[in-house]
N, C-alpha and C positions, 0 to 999 in steps of 0.2 A: 559658316560653311564655305561657299566659293569665295567669300569676300576678304579672306586674308590677303590675297593678291591685290585687291582694290585698296585695302587699308594701307598696305605698304607703299603702293604706287602713289597714293594721294598724300602720304605722310600723315595720315589721320591718327588721332588719338581717341581713346575711349572717353566720352564725355557724358555727363548726366543730361538726359533729354528733358524737354518741357512736356512730359507726358500729361495726359488728362489727370485731373485730381484722382487719387486712389479711392476705391470704393469704401475703404475703411470698414468693411464688414456690413455695409448697408444692403448688400445683396444677400439672398438667403444662403445659409451655410451649405457648402457643397456646390453652389452656383457661381457663375462669373458675373461680376458687376461691371457691365460694359458702359462706356461713354465714347463719344466721338473724340478722336485724337486731336490735339491742338497744335502740334508742331508741323512745320511745312513738309518735311519728308514723309509724314504719315497722313497726308491729306486724303480723305475718303476712307480711312481705316478706323478700326475700333480699338481703343485701348481699354484694358480691363484688369481686374484683380480677382483672385480666388483665394479663399482662406482654407488652409489644410492643416491637419494636426502636425505639430512640431515632431512628435513621436508617434508614429503610426501604430505602435503597440498600445497607445493610450488615446484612442480616437476622440474621447471627450475631454482631453487635456488641453493645454495651451495651443494656440494656433499661430501659424506664420502666413503672411500675405505674399502671394506670388504675383508678379506682373507679367502681362502678356499683351501682344499686339497681333491683330488679325487683319490680313489684307484679303479682300474678297476676290474670287476668280474673275478675270476679265470677261470671260464668256460663260455667264451663269447658266445659260440654256444647255451647255454641254459640260457642266461641272462634274468632275469625277469624285471629289472628296476633299478632305483636309490633309495638308502636308505639314507635319511638325518639323521645324527647323531647330537643329541643335549644333552648337559650335564648340564643344570640347570643354574640359574642366576649367572652371574659373573664367570663362569667357561669356559675355552677354550675347544671347541670340538676338535680342532687341536691337542692340547697337550694330550688330552685323547686318541685320535687315535694313537698318538705316543706311549703312554704307552701300549695300546692294541697290537701294533705291537711288542713291546719288549717282551710282555708276550706270543707271539706265536699265535696271533689271527687267522691266516689262518688254523692252525692245530686244533683249538678248535671250531671255529664259525660255521663250516659246511656250509650249503646252504647260510647263510647270506653273507659269503665271496665268495663262489663259484658263486652265481647266481645274485649278486647285485653289482653295482658300489656303493661303500661307499663314501659318500661326507660329510666331516666335514667342517661346516661353522662357523667361530667365529662370533657371533652376534655383531652388532654395540656396541661399547664401551667396548668390552671384548677381552682379549687375544691379537690377532694380527690385530684386526679390530678397529683402532683408539681407543685404550683402554683409558677409563677415568682415568686420573692421576691427583692427587691433592697434594699440598705441605703440607696442614694442616693434622695433624694426625686424624684418624677416631675417636678415643676416647682417648684423652690425659689424663695424670694423673690428678686426681681430678674431672673428669667428670664421673658421674654415670648414667647408664641406669635405675636405680631404685631409683630415687630421693626421699628422705624421708622428705624433708622440702622444703619450697619455694625457699630458697637460692640455694640449690642444683639443683632444677628444673630450675631456671633461668640460672645457669651455663650451663646446658645441652642445653637449648634453644639458648642461645647466641653462644655456640660453634657450634651448628647445622647450624645456620645462617652463621657464618663465614666460616664453612666448605663448604657449598653449594656455596657461593659466590666465594670462592677460586677455586672450581672445575669449575665454569663457566669461571672464568678468564683463566684457563689453557686449557679448552676444547671447549669454545664457545658454539654454539647452540647444539652441540652433547649432552651435559649434560641434556638438556631439551627434548631430543628426543630419549632416549634409552628405551622407553616404549614398552609394549608387542605388541600393534597394529603396531607401526612402524617396529618392528622386524619381525612380521608376513608378512608385505608387502615386506620386504627384501627377505624373503624366496620365495615369489611369483616371485620376479624379478629373482632370481636364477633359479627357475623352468623354466621360459621362456627362460633364457639364455642357459640352458642345453638342451632345445628342447624337454623336457619331457611333455607328456600329463598329467601324474599324477606322484606324488611323493609317496614314502613310508617313514613313520615317525618313528623314535625311539627317544623318549624323556624321561628324568628323572626329577623327582621333578617339579621345576618350568616349565620345558620344556614340561611336560604333559599338563599344563594349556596353554602354548604357542601353543601346537599342537591343542587343542580345539579351541583356538582363530583363528588360521590359517584356520581350517576347517569351522568355522563359517563365516569368511570373504570371503573365496574362496571355496564355495561348489563344490564338484565333483573333486577337484584337488588332493585329497589324495586317494590312492588305499588301503593302510593299515595304521594302527596306532598301534604301540606298546608303551604303556604308563607304564613306570617302576616307582614304588613308587609314585603313583598318589596323588595329593593334592585336598582337597575339599575347594573351595573358595565360595561355595554357601551361606554360612552364614556370609559373609562379612569378613573384615580384622580381627576383634577381634575374631570371631569364628575360623578362621584359626589359630590364635595365641594360643587360648585356646586348640585347638586340638593338636597342636604340643607340648605344655607344658605337656598335658596328656600323649602323646606318649613317650616323653623323660623321664618323671617320671616313667612310667611303665617299660621302658627299664632299668632305674637305679635300680628299685626294683628287676628286674630279674638278673642284674649284682650282686647285693648284695646277693641274694639268692645263686647264683652260687659260689660266693666268700666264703660265709660261709661254704659251703660244699665241695669245691674243693681244693685238696692239691696243685694245680697249681697256686692258688691265694696267693699273698704275705700277704694277711690279713686273711688267712684261719682260720676258727674257731672263728672269732671275730664278733661283731655286727657292720657290715660295715656301715650301715646307720648312726648309732650313732657316729661312728668315723669320718665319712665324715662331718656330721653336726658340730661336735666339731672343726674340722679343719677349716671349713668355718668361724665359729664364731671367732676362734682365729686369723685368717688372717685378718678379718675385723677390729678387735681391734688392732692388731699389725702385719702389713704385713710381710710375711715370705720371707727371702732373697733367692736369687739364688746363690748357692755356688761359681760358677765361675765368678760372677759379670757381666755376659753378659746381664742381664735384671734388670729392677727395681724390688724391692720387690713386691710380689704377694699378692693381697687382696682376701678376700672371694668372692667378685664379679668376680674377674678374674678366680678363680677356677671354679665357677659355669658356667661361659661363655664358658670355654674350655671343660668342662666335656662332653657335648653332642657329641663332635667330637670323644670321646673315646668309645661311645656306639654303633656305627653303624655296626661294624663287630666283633661279639663276640669272635671268636676263635683267632683273632689277637689282637684286641684292649682291650678287658676286662682285660687280664693279665697286660697290660701296664698301665691301669688306676689304678689297685691295687698297682702297683709299684710306680706310681706317688703319690698316697695318702700316702703310707708308707714312702716314701722319704721326702715328705713335712712335715709329722708328726715329722720326725727326724731333720727337720730344713733346708732342701734344696727343694725349690718349683720349681725346674727346669722343672718338668713334666707339670706344668701349666703355663709356661712362654712363650707360643706361642703368638706372637704379634697379637692382634686382627686385625690389619691393613693388615696382610699378610695371615690370615687364609682363604683359599678358595677364594682368590681375593676379599676380603670383600669390598674394595673401589668400585670396579666395580659393585658388587652386590648391594651395598648401593645406588648407583646412580639409578639403575633400581627400587629398592624397593620404593624409594621416588616418583616415577612416577606411579607404578602399585598398590600401596596400598592407599586406601581411608584413611582419618584421622579422625575417629569419636571421638577420645580422644585427646584433644588439651590443656586443662587447667590442672593446678595442681590437682584440685579436681577430674577431670575425670581420669587422669592418676593414681591417688592414688587409686581410685576404681578398676581400672584394675590391678594394682600391688597387691592389697589385694586378688583379685580373683585368680591371678596367684599363690600367695603363698598358697592359699587353695588347688588348683589343684595340685601343684607341691611343696610339703613341703621341699624336699631335694634340688632340683635345683632352687627353687624359681621362676620358669618361665624363667630362663636365656637361652632361646632357640633362634635359628637364626632369626625366624620371629619377635620375640619381640625386639631383639637388633636392627634389621633393622628398625622396626617401631619407636623405641625410637630415633634412629638417624635421623628421619625425622621430629620430632616435632619442629615446629618453622622454618622449612626450607622454604625459599621463592619460591622454585620451585613448581609449581602447579601440583598436581597429575592428572593422566589420567587413572583411574582404568577401567577395563573391566567389563561389566555386565556379571553375571554368573547365572546359575541355570536353564535356559530354555533349551529345546531340541535343538540340533544342527542339522539342516536339510542339507543333502548333505554330511555328514561325513560317512565314512565307519564304520561298526561295529568294535570296537577296542578290542585289547587284552590288558587288564589291569593286570599287574603283581604286586602283593602286598604281602609283608611279613606279617605273622600273628602277629609279634611283631617287631617294628622298632622304632628307636628314632626320626625319622624325620616325620613320618606320621602314623596315626592310620590305622588299617586294614579297618575300615569302610569307610575311605576316598576313597578307590578304588571303592567301590560300588557307592558312591556319584558322582564321575566323570563318571563312566560307565553309570549311569542313564541319563546323558545328551547326550549320544551318542547311539541312538537306536540300539539294537541288540548286544551290547558289552557284553563281558564276563570277569569276574574277575578270574584270575588264582592265587590261593593263594599258597604261599610257606611257609611251617612250619619253623619258625626260626626267628632270630633277625637281619638278614643282610639287608643291603641297596644295591640295584642293584645286581641282582641275576644271570645274564646270564652266567658268567663264573663259578659260584659256583654249579649250579644245572643242571645235564643232563636233568632232567624232564622239566625244564624251557627252556633250549636250544631247545629241541626237539619240544615242543609246539610252541615256537616262530618261528622256521624255517618252521614248517608245515603251520602256519598261514601266514607268509610272502610269501611263494612260492605258496601255494594253496588256501589261504584265508579261511582256515578251522580252526574254533575256537574250543578249548576244551569244553567239556560238562560243563555247569554251576555247580559250586560247587566243581570242581576239585581242589585237594590239592597236591602239590609236597612235598614229605617228604625226599628227598635225600639231 
């Protein structure tokens, strides 16, 4: 949730924690096997596992074990309930809770930490919950997400088929059951195991859509919903991709404008957009080496794919993007050499995307039309955003998608607090309104700025969030946080 900023600021990477030994099924089926956590960040907390059906349509079939961590409320006498933490597709809620604890969460979060048990559950296939692991690389050298001819398109399709089959070999039925509906059913199993009549929900990006899915499947089971950086999936898969491409391009233009005028930018005073475009074209023609030899030479597509990650938190990442561009222009592309397979647990996110995304563009002609529209929407980044790369990685996959219907009003959901930046590289501001419209009575709290996940960055957002969580009082429609 809020901890992406902390992770970036600390230069943290996702690591395997020394969690308490898993229950291994020694707890009753349907219950959580709890033990005291053993690692320092989780002192005083409980680590647990719960076993749920791999395929919820076969409740007596094989089971998968999910990992969870529970932090008790600091003020149990005034405890309100349990707040479920969710951190988006492919991202570990447990590791994000760890980073939040390192950043001093109890001293910053206020009533969220005082009056709620915080429960981080790694969704199936993610983090510590039977993570999807594959031996095939996600995007090997020579495979492009932007195939410009039929031969390149066939290489992409052939690789996607091989990648999916490899994942099935390594993970069995789990690979085909990490969809949003199955995950939502897991959260309901956890609610029952916790003995809570209702849960409180804090979701980010894909987890905002997961929260809506849970509310739709289990009406009345959510007391509150905080949806941070909401996504709009009401216009289908391609609509969502085009929205994200537009958001990332707008963020890049804002970065370029800042860079031109700020002495803190390594490209100060230059035409940043033109220099970036020239760098991409140069790298596509002649890949730029990484000076220390730790990675293969970087292509223009590599640069574009990595750029979005630099745009999410302006005061931390924008100077780093400028440095990466300047260094690559000088012949060292180390700043763009992040392995796509490792970025935000892309393999695990990829498995989920191939189930949750419908596939309206399957042929070379259809994909070419989409690629051309992306280029028009996003002339600098070319549409190289996370939703497109995920979609492109599904073309030709034999795993059948299970997309969730969206757009209708959700009955039995609480009025939600939707927190949305006015400018952000992952989602347009308008997407907050689109998701809020599906949840009657919901309010969009806007935060002026370019940041993703705003709880730690804005006292205004923290205060509004805590008031909503504790008292179920929403801010007035149209409220904008400017701190």
